C-alpha positions in Angstrom: 0.0 0.0 0.0 1.5 3.3 -1.1 1.4 6.8 0.1 -2.1 8.3 0.8 -2.7 12.0 1.0 -5.8 13.9 2.1 -7.0 17.5 2.4 -10.0 18.7 4.3 -10.1 22.5 4.0 -12.6 25.2 3.4 -11.6 25.0 -0.3 -12.7 21.4 -0.5 -15.4 21.1 2.2 -18.7 23.0 2.0 -19.4 22.6 5.8 -16.0 24.1 6.7 -16.5 26.9 4.1 -19.9 27.7 5.7 -18.3 27.7 9.2 -15.6 30.1 8.0 -18.1 32.4 6.4 -20.3 32.4 9.5 -17.4 33.3 11.8 -15.8 36.0 9.5 -19.2 37.6 8.6 -20.0 38.0 12.3 -16.6 39.6 13.1 -16.8 41.9 10.1 -20.4 42.9 11.1 -19.3 43.6 14.7 -16.4 45.7 13.3 -18.9 47.7 11.2 -21.2 48.2 14.1 -18.3 49.4 16.3 -17.2 51.9 13.7 -20.7 53.0 13.0 -21.6 53.5 16.6 -18.4 55.5 17.3 -19.2 57.7 14.3 -22.8 58.3 15.4 -21.7 59.2 18.9 -19.1 61.6 17.6 -21.5 63.3 15.3 -24.1 63.6 18.0 -21.5 65.1 20.4 -20.5 67.7 17.7 -24.1 68.7 17.2 -24.5 69.1 20.9 -21.5 71.4 21.0 -19.1 68.9 22.8 -16.1 68.2 20.6 -14.4 65.9 23.1 -15.9 62.6 22.0 -15.4 63.5 18.4 -11.7 64.2 19.0 -11.4 60.9 20.9 -12.9 58.9 18.1 -10.7 60.7 15.6 -7.6 59.9 17.7 -8.6 56.2 18.0 -9.2 56.0 14.2 -5.8 57.6 13.5 -4.0 55.3 15.8 -5.9 52.2 14.7 -5.8 53.2 11.1 -2.9 54.8 9.2 -0.4 54.6 12.0 -1.1 50.9 12.6 -0.8 50.2 8.9 2.7 51.9 8.8 3.8 49.8 11.8 2.7 46.5 10.4 3.4 47.2 6.7 6.7 45.2 6.6 4.8 42.1 7.7 1.9 42.7 5.4 4.2 43.2 2.4 6.0 39.9 3.0 3.9 36.9 2.0 6.0 34.7 4.3 5.0 36.7 7.4 1.5 37.7 6.3 -1.3 36.0 8.4 -3.4 33.4 6.5 -6.6 35.3 7.1 -5.1 38.3 5.2 -4.4 36.1 2.2 -7.8 34.5 1.5 -7.9 31.6 -1.0 -9.6 31.8 -4.4 -12.7 30.1 -2.9 -13.5 33.3 -0.8 -16.3 35.3 -2.3 -16.2 38.9 -0.8 -19.8 39.5 -1.8 -21.1 36.6 0.4 -19.0 37.9 3.2 -20.5 41.4 2.8 -24.0 40.0 2.6 -23.4 38.0 5.9 -22.0 41.1 7.6 -25.0 43.2 6.5 -27.3 40.5 7.9 -25.4 40.6 11.2 -25.7 44.3 11.4 -29.4 44.3 10.6 -30.1 41.6 13.2 -28.2 43.4 16.0 -30.0 46.6 15.2 -33.4 45.0 15.3 -32.6 42.6 18.3 -29.6 44.0 20.3 -29.6 40.9 22.6 -28.8 38.8 19.5 -25.2 40.1 19.7 -24.4 37.7 22.5 -25.7 34.7 20.6 -23.9 35.8 17.5 -20.7 36.1 19.5 -21.1 32.4 20.7 -21.8 31.4 17.1 -18.6 33.1 15.9 -16.5 31.4 18.5 -18.0 28.0 18.0 -17.8 28.3 14.2 -14.1 29.2 14.4 -13.3 26.4 16.8 -15.1 23.8 14.7 -13.5 25.1 11.5 -10.1 24.8 13.1 -10.7 21.3 14.4 -12.2 20.1 11.1 -9.4 21.4 8.9 -6.7 18.7 8.2 -4.1 18.2 5.6 -1.7 15.3 5.7 -0.4 12.0 4.4 0.4 8.5 5.5 3.1 6.4 4.0 3.7 2.8 5.3 6.9 2.5 3.3 8.5 5.3 5.3 6.6 4.4 8.4 5.3 8.0 9.0 2.1 9.9 9.1 2.2 13.7 8.7 -0.7 15.9 9.8 -0.6 19.6 9.2 3.1 19.5 8.8 3.7 17.5 12.0 5.3 14.0 11.5 4.6 11.0 13.6 6.4 7.7 13.4 3.9 4.9 12.9 5.9 2.5 15.2 5.4 5.0 18.0 1.6 4.6 18.0 -0.4 2.1 20.0 -3.6 2.2 18.0 -6.1 4.4 16.2 -9.8 5.1 17.0 -12.3 6.1 14.4 -15.6 7.9 14.3 -17.5 8.2 11.1 -19.5 11.3 10.3 -21.3 12.4 7.1 -18.6 12.6 4.3 -15.7 12.6 6.8 -14.1 10.4 9.4 -12.5 11.6 12.6 -9.4 9.6 13.7 -7.8 9.6 17.1 -4.2 8.5 17.4 -3.4 6.5 20.5 0.1 6.3 22.0 1.6 3.9 24.6 0.9 5.1 28.1 4.6 5.1 28.9 5.4 7.6 26.1 5.6 11.4 26.7 3.1 12.5 24.2 1.2 15.3 25.8 1.7 17.6 22.8 1.8 14.9 20.1 -0.6 15.1 17.2 -3.7 13.1 17.9 -6.7 14.3 15.8 -7.0 13.5 12.1 -9.9 14.5 9.9 -10.0 12.6 6.6 -12.5 12.3 3.8 -14.8 9.4 4.2 -13.8 7.9 0.9 -10.2 7.5 2.0 -10.8 6.7 5.7 -10.5 2.9 5.2 -7.2 3.1 3.4 -5.8 5.7 5.9 -6.7 3.5 8.9 -5.3 0.4 7.2 -2.0 2.2 6.4 -1.7 3.4 10.0 -2.4 0.0 11.5 0.0 -1.6 9.1 2.8 0.5 10.4 2.1 0.0 14.1 4.5 -2.3 15.8 2.3 -4.5 18.1 5.3 -5.7 20.2 6.4 -2.1 21.0 3.0 -1.0 22.3 1.9 -1.3 25.9 -0.6 -4.1 26.6 -3.0 -1.5 27.9 -3.1 1.3 25.4 -5.9 3.2 27.0 -5.5 5.9 29.6 -6.1 5.0 33.3 -9.6 4.6 34.5 -9.1 7.8 36.7 -8.3 9.9 33.6 -11.2 8.6 31.7 -13.5 9.1 34.6 -12.3 12.7 35.0 -13.0 13.3 31.3 -16.4 11.8 31.6 -17.3 13.9 34.7 -16.1 17.1 32.9 -18.1 16.3 29.8 -21.3 15.4 31.6 -20.9 18.4 34.0 -20.4 20.7 31.0 -23.5 19.4 29.3 -25.5 19.7 32.6 -24.4 23.3 33.0 -25.5 24.1 29.4 -29.0 22.7 30.2 -29.1 24.4 33.6 -28.6 27.8 32.0 -32.1 27.5 30.4 -33.7 26.4 33.7 -32.1 28.7 36.2 -33.4 32.2 36.2 -33.1 35.0 35.7 -30.7 34.4 32.8 -31.4 36.3 29.5 -32.2 33.9 26.6 -29.3 35.2 24.5 -26.8 34.6 27.4 -28.2 31.2 28.0 -27.9 30.3 24.3 -24.3 31.5 24.3 -23.3 29.6 27.4 -25.1 26.4 26.5 -23.5 26.4 23.1 -20.0 26.7 24.6 -20.7 24.2 27.4 -22.3 21.8 24.9 -19.3 22.0 22.5 -16.7 21.2 25.2 -19.0 18.7 27.0 -19.3 16.6 23.8 -15.6 16.9 23.3 -14.8 15.6 26.8 -17.3 12.8 26.5 -15.8 11.7 23.2 -12.3 11.8 24.7 -13.4 9.7 27.6 -14.7 7.1 25.2 -11.7 6.9 22.9 -8.8 7.8 25.2 
């Protein structure tokens, strides 16, 4: 079995692309709201005969605008140093980003409390998009799997767990308990069509004699993860039952608690 490569990115995955658009549209909308609110307050202060707020807004715009651009221009001009979000791929459609930002601004103007829920959606979308993005390759001939530029020797693994989702498969690399692998790559997201071959290639390179007999974490660790997961899910539900909690705040909190709760429960199951 030869080298197998995969790429799950916003360019090739519609769900990741939607998550990216959702997060970026919300942040752009919030930025437009902040600038618009500052402008309205400055104009209102000038009309009221108080130039102080207008001067403050002008100073902030000057410091955060032209002066900041001059400071970071060397980084912006160098493609090697430029952040990825400032060099969007060819799949990015600015008009859809603008439409999303306009919808965010309109929703917040009509329902101000929606800003809290939108903030939660922006955070959750960004986290899910980052977790779901994966590029790598596995080559049994060289005995190595590479994920997002980080190589792992197959003979250092103790096993691999798999969870199938629509059109993708989530893989969790297991290491021997005696190995110091706290920061080692563990999560792989591969297309469903290549998941079988990727798992077979990884398992082919694992040395069963080098792995610990018990490759799972201790019962205490798994119990702690399970308690954290169930506790997070319970807190997410409690926010809707305990009052007085504004619905927008409850939605924001339950979304975050639910996301991390499911993550901890899954880790308790596969770790």
